[in-house]
C-alpha positions in Angstrom: 15.7 -4.8 2.5 12.4 -6.7 2.2 9.8 -6.0 -0.5 6.4 -7.5 0.3 4.1 -8.4 -2.6 0.6 -8.6 -1.1 -1.3 -11.8 -1.7 -5.0 -11.3 -1.4 -6.1 -13.6 -4.1 -5.8 -11.1 -7.0 -3.1 -10.2 -9.5 -0.3 -11.9 -11.3 1.8 -12.5 -8.2 4.4 -14.6 -9.9 5.1 -12.1 -12.7 5.4 -9.3 -10.2 7.7 -11.2 -7.8 9.9 -12.5 -10.6 10.3 -9.1 -12.2 11.4 -7.6 -8.9 13.8 -10.5 -8.2 15.4 -10.0 -11.6 15.9 -6.3 -11.3 16.8 -6.4 -7.6 19.8 -8.6 -8.4 20.2 -9.6 -4.8 19.7 -6.2 -3.3 16.3 -7.0 -1.8 14.4 -10.0 -0.5 11.1 -10.4 -2.4 8.3 -12.1 -0.4 4.8 -12.9 -1.6 2.6 -12.8 1.6 -0.9 -12.7 3.0 0.5 -12.0 6.5 -0.5 -8.5 7.6 2.4 -8.3 10.1 4.9 -9.0 7.4 3.4 -6.3 5.2 3.3 -3.9 8.2 7.1 -4.3 8.8 8.2 -4.5 5.1 10.6 -1.8 3.7 8.7 -1.6 0.4 5.1 -2.8 -0.4 3.6 -3.9 -3.8 -0.1 -4.3 -4.2 -1.1 -6.2 -7.4 -4.6 -6.3 -8.7 -6.5 -8.1 -11.5 -10.3 -8.2 -12.2 -13.1 -5.9 -11.0 -12.6 -3.1 -8.5 -15.2 -4.4 -6.1 -13.9 -7.9 -6.1 -10.4 -6.7 -5.4 -11.5 -4.4 -2.6 -13.5 -7.1 -1.0 -10.6 -9.6 -1.3 -8.2 -7.2 0.3 -10.5 -6.5 3.2 -11.1 -10.3 3.7 -7.5 -10.8 4.7 -7.4 -10.3 8.4 -5.7 -7.0 9.4 -4.4 -6.3 5.9 -6.0 -2.9 5.3 -4.9 -1.8 8.7 -1.4 -3.0 8.0 -1.3 -1.1 4.7 -2.5 2.1 6.4 0.1 1.7 9.2 3.0 1.0 6.8 2.2 3.4 3.9 0.1 6.3 5.3 1.5 6.5 8.9 5.1 5.2 8.5 5.6 6.3 4.9 6.8 3.0 3.4 7.3 3.3 -0.4 4.3 1.7 -2.1 3.6 0.3 -5.6 0.1 -0.4 -7.0 -0.2 -2.5 -10.1 -3.3 -2.4 -12.3 -6.3 -2.6 -10.0 -3.9 -2.3 -7.1 -3.4 1.3 -8.2 -7.1 1.9 -8.7 -7.8 0.9 -5.1 -6.1 4.1 -4.0 -9.3 5.9 -5.1 -12.0 6.7 -2.6 -14.7 5.0 -4.7 -14.9 2.6 -7.6 -18.0 2.3 -9.9 -17.4 -1.0 -11.6 -20.5 -3.2 -11.3 -21.8 -1.1 -8.4 -20.4 1.4 -5.9 -17.4 0.2 -3.9 -15.2 1.8 -1.3 -11.4 2.0 -2.0 -8.5 2.8 0.3 -9.1 6.5 -0.3 -5.4 7.4 -0.1 -5.6 9.7 -3.2 -9.3 10.3 -3.2 -11.1 10.5 -6.5 -13.0 7.9 -8.5 -12.6 5.0 -10.8 -15.2 5.1 -13.5 -15.9 3.4 -16.9 -14.2 5.2 -19.8 -16.5 6.9 -22.3 -14.7 7.1 -25.7 -16.1 9.9 -27.8 -15.4 7.8 -30.9 -17.8 4.9 -31.2 -15.2 2.9 -33.2 -13.1 2.6 -30.0 -14.2 -0.5 -28.2 -13.9 -1.4 -24.5 -11.9 -2.8 -23.0 -8.9 -1.0 -24.5 -6.4 -3.7 -25.5 -3.1 -2.7 -26.8 -0.2 -0.2 -26.7 -0.9 3.5 -26.1 1.4 6.5 -25.9 2.0 8.4 -22.7 2.0 12.2 -22.4 4.0 13.2 -19.3 5.8 16.2 -17.8 9.4 16.0 -16.5 9.6 13.9 -13.4 12.5 12.1 -11.7 10.7 8.7 -11.9 10.4 9.0 -15.7 14.0 10.2 -16.3 15.2 8.7 -19.6 11.8 7.8 -20.9 11.3 9.2 -24.4 8.3 11.5 -24.9 5.4 9.6 -26.4 6.7 6.2 -25.4 4.2 3.3 -25.4 3.0 1.0 -22.7 0.4 -1.8 -22.8 -3.2 -1.3 -21.6 -6.0 -3.7 -20.9 -8.7 -1.7 -19.2 -12.2 -0.3 -19.4 -12.0 1.9 -16.3 -9.9 4.9 -15.5 -8.8 6.6 -12.2 -9.3 10.3 -11.8 -7.6 11.5 -8.5 -9.3 14.2 -6.5 -6.3 16.5 -6.9 -5.0 17.0 -10.5 -1.6 17.9 -8.9 -1.3 14.1 -8.3 -1.1 13.5 -12.1 2.2 13.2 -13.9 1.1 11.4 -17.0 -1.9 10.6 -19.1 -2.9 8.4 -22.0 -5.6 9.2 -24.5 -8.3 6.8 -25.7 -9.5 9.5 -26.6 -10.1 10.9 -23.1 -7.3 11.4 -20.7 -6.7 8.9 -17.9 -4.5 9.9 -14.9 -1.8 7.7 -13.5 0.4 8.4 -10.5 1.4 11.3 -8.4 4.5 13.2 -7.6 6.6 12.4 -4.6 6.2 15.9 -3.1 2.4 16.1 -3.6 0.6 16.3 -0.2 -1.0 14.6 1.6 0.5 11.3 0.4 4.3 11.4 0.2 5.8 8.1 -0.8 3.1 7.3 -3.4 4.4 7.7 -6.9 3.5 6.3 -10.3 3.9 4.6 -13.6 1.7 2.7 -16.0 2.3 -0.7 -17.4 1.2 -4.4 -17.4 3.9 -6.7 -16.0 2.9 -9.5 -18.5 3.8 -7.3 -21.5 6.2 -4.5 -20.5 7.2 -5.4 -17.0 10.9 -5.3 -17.8 10.8 -1.5 -18.4 8.4 -1.0 -15.5 10.6 -2.5 -12.9 13.9 -1.7 -14.5 13.0 2.0 -14.3 12.6 1.9 -10.5 15.6 -0.2 -9.7 18.0 1.6 -12.1 16.9 5.0 -10.8 17.0 3.7 -7.2 13.6 5.1 -6.8 11.9 2.1 -5.3 14.9 0.9 -3.3 16.6 4.0 -2.1 13.8 6.6 -1.4 10.1 6.7 -0.9 8.5 6.0 -4.2 5.4 4.2 -5.6 4.8 2.9 -9.1 1.1 2.7 -10.1 -1.0 1.9 -13.0 -4.4 3.0 -14.3 
């Protein structure tokens, strides 16, 4: 089994690759690649992202054939997909960070700047925050109210609220992820974390539940 980590000049590629290598324990080959053909044929695909929405979207489109390869593999073929940080936000139709930018549009919706109702809450949000989530196979074993690390000023609101399985409050809700069965994007599922801080729990959850290796599943982050 081959897991392709997409290299388009954004994201902590080494942390993502090393985390998967550690948890795969030899069950998968992890490759960091900017080759669209490798991504198109991969069994599982990981899209990292770090920085501004528009820069990441432009960087992804600058890699020859990469967007087409992602659409072929994930949307058409149904390959399991994981978006990390801005890699998850790129699933939106539009991002409004420093302008108006087109995303991949797989889940529709928008990425906009958060607007805390409490002026004492500063942006970006930096630190641990509790998750509120319903029962879902991907989160089996996670305690209610568990904390993950955030470093963000923007939040992703999918077009269909049925695609939301968990939120965090700062104090407004931020969506992350979508259920496996939610149309029209089977194979795109969720989670929320930063590999530099809580990557162990992020990737361990997928491999231990066999979600990312054994069936269509995506882990994503707001």
